C-alpha positions as CSV (number, residue, x, y, z in Angstrom):
1,X,21.8,0.3,19.8
2,X,19.3,1.5,17.1
3,X,15.9,2.7,18.2
4,X,13.2,0.0,17.6
5,X,10.3,0.7,15.2
6,X,7.2,-0.7,16.8
7,X,4.6,-2.1,14.4
8,X,1.1,-3.1,15.5
9,X,0.1,-6.1,13.3
10,X,-3.5,-7.0,12.8
11,X,-3.2,-10.7,12.8
12,X,-6.9,-11.3,12.3
13,X,-7.2,-9.5,9.0
14,X,-6.7,-11.1,5.6
15,X,-7.6,-14.2,3.6
16,X,-4.9,-16.3,5.3
17,X,-5.2,-14.9,8.9
18,X,-4.1,-15.6,11.5
19,X,-1.4,-18.2,10.6
20,X,0.2,-16.5,7.5
21,X,0.0,-13.0,9.1
22,X,1.7,-14.2,12.3
23,X,4.4,-16.0,10.3
24,X,5.0,-12.8,8.4
25,X,5.4,-10.9,11.7
26,X,7.9,-13.5,12.9
27,X,9.9,-13.3,9.7
28,X,10.0,-9.5,10.0
29,X,11.5,-9.8,13.5
30,X,14.0,-12.4,12.3
31,X,14.9,-10.2,9.2
32,X,15.5,-6.9,11.1
33,X,16.8,-6.1,14.6
34,X,15.2,-2.7,14.2
35,X,11.6,-4.0,14.4
36,X,9.3,-4.9,17.3
37,X,6.0,-6.4,16.5
38,X,2.8,-6.1,18.5
39,X,0.6,-9.0,17.5
40,X,-3.0,-7.8,17.9
41,X,-5.7,-10.4,17.9
42,X,-6.9,-13.7,19.4
43,X,-4.4,-14.5,22.2
44,X,-4.8,-18.3,22.1
45,X,-4.3,-18.5,18.4
46,X,-1.3,-16.2,18.5
47,X,0.4,-18.3,21.2
48,X,-0.3,-21.5,19.3
49,X,1.3,-20.1,16.1
50,X,4.3,-18.5,17.8
51,X,5.1,-21.9,19.4
52,X,5.9,-23.1,15.9
53,X,8.7,-20.7,15.3
54,X,12.1,-19.6,16.7
55,X,12.5,-15.9,17.0
56,X,13.5,-13.1,19.4
57,X,10.4,-13.2,21.7
58,X,11.7,-10.0,23.4
59,X,10.6,-8.1,20.3
60,X,7.2,-9.7,20.0
61,X,4.3,-8.7,22.2
62,X,0.8,-10.0,22.2
63,X,-2.1,-7.6,22.5
64,X,-5.3,-9.7,23.0
65,X,-8.6,-8.7,21.4
66,X,-12.0,-10.3,21.3
67,X,-13.6,-9.0,18.1
68,X,-12.9,-9.2,14.3
69,X,-14.2,-6.9,11.6
70,X,-15.1,-8.7,8.4
71,X,-15.0,-7.4,4.9
72,X,-18.8,-7.4,4.5
73,X,-19.5,-5.1,7.4
74,X,-20.3,-1.4,7.1
75,X,-16.9,0.2,7.8
76,X,-18.0,3.2,10.0
77,X,-20.5,1.1,12.0
78,X,-17.9,-1.6,12.5
79,X,-15.3,0.8,13.8
80,X,-17.7,2.4,16.2
81,X,-19.3,-0.8,17.5
82,X,-16.4,-3.2,17.5
83,X,-14.0,-1.3,19.7
84,X,-12.1,-4.4,20.8
85,X,-11.5,-5.5,17.2
86,X,-7.9,-6.1,16.0
87,X,-8.1,-3.2,13.5
88,X,-9.4,-0.7,16.0
89,X,-6.9,-1.7,18.7
90,X,-4.0,-1.3,16.2
91,X,-5.2,2.1,15.2
92,X,-5.6,3.2,18.9
93,X,-2.0,2.0,19.5
94,X,-0.8,4.3,16.7
95,X,-3.0,7.1,17.9
96,X,-1.6,6.9,21.5
97,X,2.0,6.6,20.2
98,X,2.4,3.1,21.6
99,X,3.1,1.9,18.0
100,X,5.0,3.8,15.3
101,X,2.9,2.1,12.6
102,X,0.3,-0.5,11.9
103,X,-0.1,-3.1,9.2
104,X,-3.3,-4.9,8.2
105,X,-4.5,-7.1,5.4
106,X,-8.1,-6.8,6.7
107,X,-11.1,-4.7,5.6
108,X,-9.9,-1.8,3.5
109,X,-13.1,0.1,4.3
110,X,-12.6,-0.3,8.1
111,X,-9.0,0.6,7.8
112,X,-9.8,3.8,5.9
113,X,-12.6,4.8,8.2
114,X,-10.6,4.1,11.3
115,X,-7.6,5.9,9.9
116,X,-9.6,9.1,9.7
117,X,-11.8,8.7,12.7
118,X,-9.3,7.3,15.1
119,X,-5.8,8.2,13.9
120,X,-6.9,11.4,12.3
121,X,-5.7,13.5,9.3
122,X,-2.7,15.8,9.4
123,X,-3.5,19.5,9.1
124,X,-4.3,20.5,5.5
125,X,-5.1,17.1,4.2
126,X,-8.6,16.9,2.7
127,X,-8.7,13.1,1.8
128,X,-5.9,10.7,2.7
129,X,-5.2,8.5,-0.4
130,X,-3.9,5.0,-0.8
131,X,-0.8,5.0,-2.9
132,X,0.7,1.7,-4.2
133,X,3.8,1.4,-6.2
134,X,3.1,-0.4,-9.5
135,X,5.8,-2.0,-11.7
136,X,6.6,-0.5,-15.1
137,X,9.2,-0.9,-17.8
138,X,11.3,1.8,-16.2
139,X,11.0,0.5,-12.6
140,X,7.8,1.6,-10.9
141,X,5.3,4.4,-10.6
142,X,3.0,5.6,-7.8
143,X,-0.7,5.1,-8.4
144,X,-2.6,7.6,-6.3
145,X,-5.5,7.1,-5.3
146,X,-6.3,3.4,-5.7
147,X,-9.1,2.7,-3.1
148,X,-9.7,5.4,-0.5
149,X,-11.7,8.2,-2.3
150,X,-14.1,6.9,-5.0
151,X,-15.9,10.2,-5.3
152,X,-13.1,12.7,-5.3
153,X,-13.2,16.4,-6.4
154,X,-10.6,18.3,-8.5
155,X,-9.0,19.8,-5.5
156,X,-8.5,16.4,-4.1
157,X,-6.7,15.2,-7.2
158,X,-4.4,18.2,-7.0
159,X,-3.5,17.3,-3.4
160,X,-2.9,13.7,-4.4
161,X,-0.3,15.0,-6.9
162,X,1.3,17.1,-4.2
163,X,1.3,14.3,-1.6
164,X,2.6,11.8,-4.3
165,X,5.4,14.2,-5.2
166,X,6.5,14.4,-1.5
167,X,6.4,10.6,-1.2
168,X,8.4,9.9,-4.4
169,X,11.1,12.5,-3.5
170,X,11.5,11.8,0.2
171,X,10.8,8.0,0.4
172,X,11.7,6.7,-3.0
173,X,14.4,9.2,-3.9
174,X,13.0,10.2,-7.3
175,X,13.9,13.9,-7.9
176,X,11.3,16.1,-9.6
177,X,9.0,13.2,-10.4
178,X,6.7,13.5,-13.4
179,X,3.0,13.7,-12.6
180,X,0.2,12.7,-15.1
181,X,-3.5,12.5,-14.8
182,X,-5.3,9.4,-16.1
183,X,-7.4,10.3,-19.1
184,X,-9.0,8.8,-22.3
185,X,-6.7,10.8,-24.5
186,X,-3.6,13.0,-24.5
187,X,-5.4,16.2,-25.5
188,X,-6.0,18.7,-22.7
189,X,-9.7,19.2,-23.7
190,X,-10.5,15.5,-23.3
191,X,-11.9,13.7,-20.2
192,X,-14.9,13.7,-17.9
193,X,-15.9,16.6,-15.7
194,X,-13.5,15.7,-12.9
195,X,-10.5,15.5,-15.2
196,X,-11.4,18.7,-17.0
197,X,-11.6,20.5,-13.7
198,X,-8.5,19.0,-12.2
199,X,-6.2,19.5,-15.3
200,X,-5.8,23.3,-15.0
201,X,-5.2,23.0,-11.3
202,X,-2.4,20.5,-11.9
203,X,-1.0,22.5,-14.8
204,X,-0.8,25.7,-12.7
205,X,0.6,24.1,-9.5
206,X,4.3,25.2,-9.0
207,X,5.2,22.4,-6.5
208,X,4.7,19.5,-9.0
209,X,6.2,18.5,-12.4
210,X,2.9,18.0,-14.3
211,X,3.3,16.5,-17.8
212,X,-0.3,16.3,-18.8
213,X,-2.7,13.4,-19.4
214,X,-1.7,9.7,-19.6
215,X,-3.7,7.0,-21.2
216,X,-4.0,3.6,-19.5
217,X,-1.9,1.8,-22.2
218,X,1.1,4.1,-21.4
219,X,1.1,3.5,-17.7
220,X,3.1,0.2,-17.9
221,X,5.8,1.8,-20.0
222,X,6.6,4.2,-17.2
223,X,5.8,7.5,-18.9
224,X,5.0,9.1,-15.6
225,X,6.4,8.6,-12.0
226,X,3.0,9.6,-10.4
227,X,-0.3,8.5,-11.8
228,X,-3.2,10.7,-10.4
229,X,-6.8,9.6,-10.5
230,X,-9.8,9.0,-8.2
231,X,-10.0,5.7,-6.3
232,X,-12.6,4.2,-8.7
233,X,-10.3,4.5,-11.7
234,X,-7.2,3.7,-9.6
235,X,-8.7,0.5,-8.3
236,X,-9.7,-0.7,-11.8
237,X,-6.2,0.0,-13.0
238,X,-4.6,-1.9,-10.1
239,X,-6.9,-4.9,-10.4
240,X,-6.5,-5.1,-14.2
241,X,-2.7,-4.9,-13.7
242,X,-2.9,-7.9,-11.4
243,X,-5.2,-9.9,-13.6
244,X,-3.3,-9.4,-16.8
245,X,0.0,-10.2,-15.1
246,X,-1.4,-13.4,-13.7
247,X,-2.9,-14.4,-17.0
248,X,0.3,-13.8,-18.9
249,X,2.4,-15.8,-16.5
250,X,-0.1,-18.7,-16.7
251,X,-0.1,-18.5,-20.5
252,X,3.7,-18.5,-20.7
253,X,3.9,-21.5,-18.3
254,X,1.4,-23.5,-20.5
255,X,3.3,-22.6,-23.7
256,X,6.6,-23.6,-22.2
257,X,5.3,-27.1,-21.3
258,X,3.5,-27.7,-24.6
259,X,6.3,-29.7,-26.3
260,X,9.8,-31.1,-25.6
261,X,11.3,-28.3,-27.7
262,X,9.5,-25.6,-25.7
263,X,10.4,-27.3,-22.4
264,X,14.1,-27.2,-23.3
265,X,13.8,-23.5,-24.4
266,X,11.9,-22.8,-21.2
267,X,14.6,-24.3,-19.1
268,X,17.2,-22.1,-20.8
269,X,15.3,-18.9,-20.3
270,X,13.9,-19.7,-16.9
271,X,16.4,-17.6,-14.9
272,X,15.9,-14.5,-17.0
273,X,12.2,-15.0,-17.1
274,X,12.0,-15.5,-13.4
275,X,13.9,-12.2,-12.8
276,X,11.6,-10.3,-15.1
277,X,8.4,-11.7,-13.5
278,X,9.7,-10.8,-10.1
279,X,10.2,-7.2,-11.3
280,X,6.5,-7.0,-12.3
281,X,5.2,-8.6,-9.1
282,X,3.5,-5.8,-7.2
283,X,3.9,-7.8,-3.9
284,X,7.6,-7.1,-4.1
285,X,6.9,-3.5,-3.1
286,X,5.3,-4.2,0.2
287,X,2.2,-2.6,1.6
288,X,0.3,0.5,0.6
289,X,0.5,3.5,3.0
290,X,-2.6,5.6,3.7
291,X,-0.9,9.0,3.3
292,X,-1.7,12.1,5.2
293,X,-2.7,10.7,8.6
294,X,-1.2,11.7,12.0
295,X,0.2,8.2,12.2
296,X,1.4,5.5,9.8
297,X,-1.3,3.1,8.6
298,X,-0.2,0.5,6.0
299,X,-2.7,-1.7,4.0
300,X,-1.4,-5.1,2.8
301,X,-3.2,-7.0,0.1
302,X,-6.1,-9.2,1.4
303,X,-4.5,-12.3,0.1
304,X,-1.0,-11.5,1.4
305,X,1.5,-14.3,2.1
306,X,3.8,-14.2,5.0
307,X,6.5,-12.8,2.8
308,X,4.3,-9.9,1.8
309,X,3.5,-9.2,5.4
310,X,7.2,-9.2,6.3
311,X,7.9,-6.7,3.5
312,X,5.1,-4.4,4.7
313,X,6.4,-4.4,8.2
314,X,10.0,-3.8,7.2
315,X,8.8,-1.0,4.9
316,X,7.6,0.8,8.1
317,X,11.2,1.3,9.1
318,X,11.8,3.6,6.1
319,X,8.4,5.4,6.6
320,X,9.3,6.1,10.2
321,X,12.8,7.3,9.5
322,X,11.7,9.6,6.7
323,X,8.7,10.9,8.8
324,X,6.7,11.1,5.7
325,X,3.4,12.4,7.2
326,X,5.2,15.3,9.1
327,X,6.8,16.2,5.8
328,X,3.4,16.2,4.0
329,X,2.0,18.5,6.7
330,X,4.9,20.9,6.4
331,X,4.6,21.2,2.6
332,X,0.8,21.5,2.5
333,X,0.7,24.2,5.1
334,X,3.5,26.4,3.8
């Protein structure tokens, strides 16, 4: 029998909590016999929701809590004051080794603060980054950082590139991934002070395959496997990606329904169009790992559906098997 991967699920975090989050946890248990889910949150609500589903209850455990951290609370204060919140309890389960990973669609700030204060950073990591996979014409690229370190320094961007390289090689299987830094031009002398300081560090680093600067318009074409930037820039890129994608899909749907002729054409191309849209749906790639911690912390989108939560939980199996954070520590401390 395969060893179970135990995932602590923050059922109180997210726009559709707790019902959609719990449903996602149930679907994960039904989808994989390798997963056990610790449902952390309001015990009464969890029991009410679980009664709606059929699943292997031997692989679902309720961890009751009495507090919830909202998105508008100061992250560090919330982590320190709400010790019985679902986010904090999940992180303590990871810290104690009672869970192999945690998944939350709740407050990003609280998740990041607790990740560092409770779970802790691995030796050698300055700033743990959030690193989502974003769809491109060639498959996908890793955007690092997208929300954890708004005010990064040049040495942090260098480490993001190193961490991203380990992730892409060990988890995704991309050999010698191409690394680029987000810039306003391709020329080496362009950019703000941060980019100008980081560029030579990246260029001289022997452990990464640095290809230079990348402009925002070239990101969707897949020119680089790893996109390095500070969290402010990364979050703007990610949100613009989502917004443009949703707008294009809406415009295509409206155009296809504008006349009988377009409706017939739309019906004919629907299978191919649906497959293409699916490829460019970021939710297909699961949650976003906070890399460089002593345990596995995965951030799901705040508006995650049950399907996205399921993917984020299943994703933890691979993370656990590859032992990504131990690998990061080994490489950074050589």
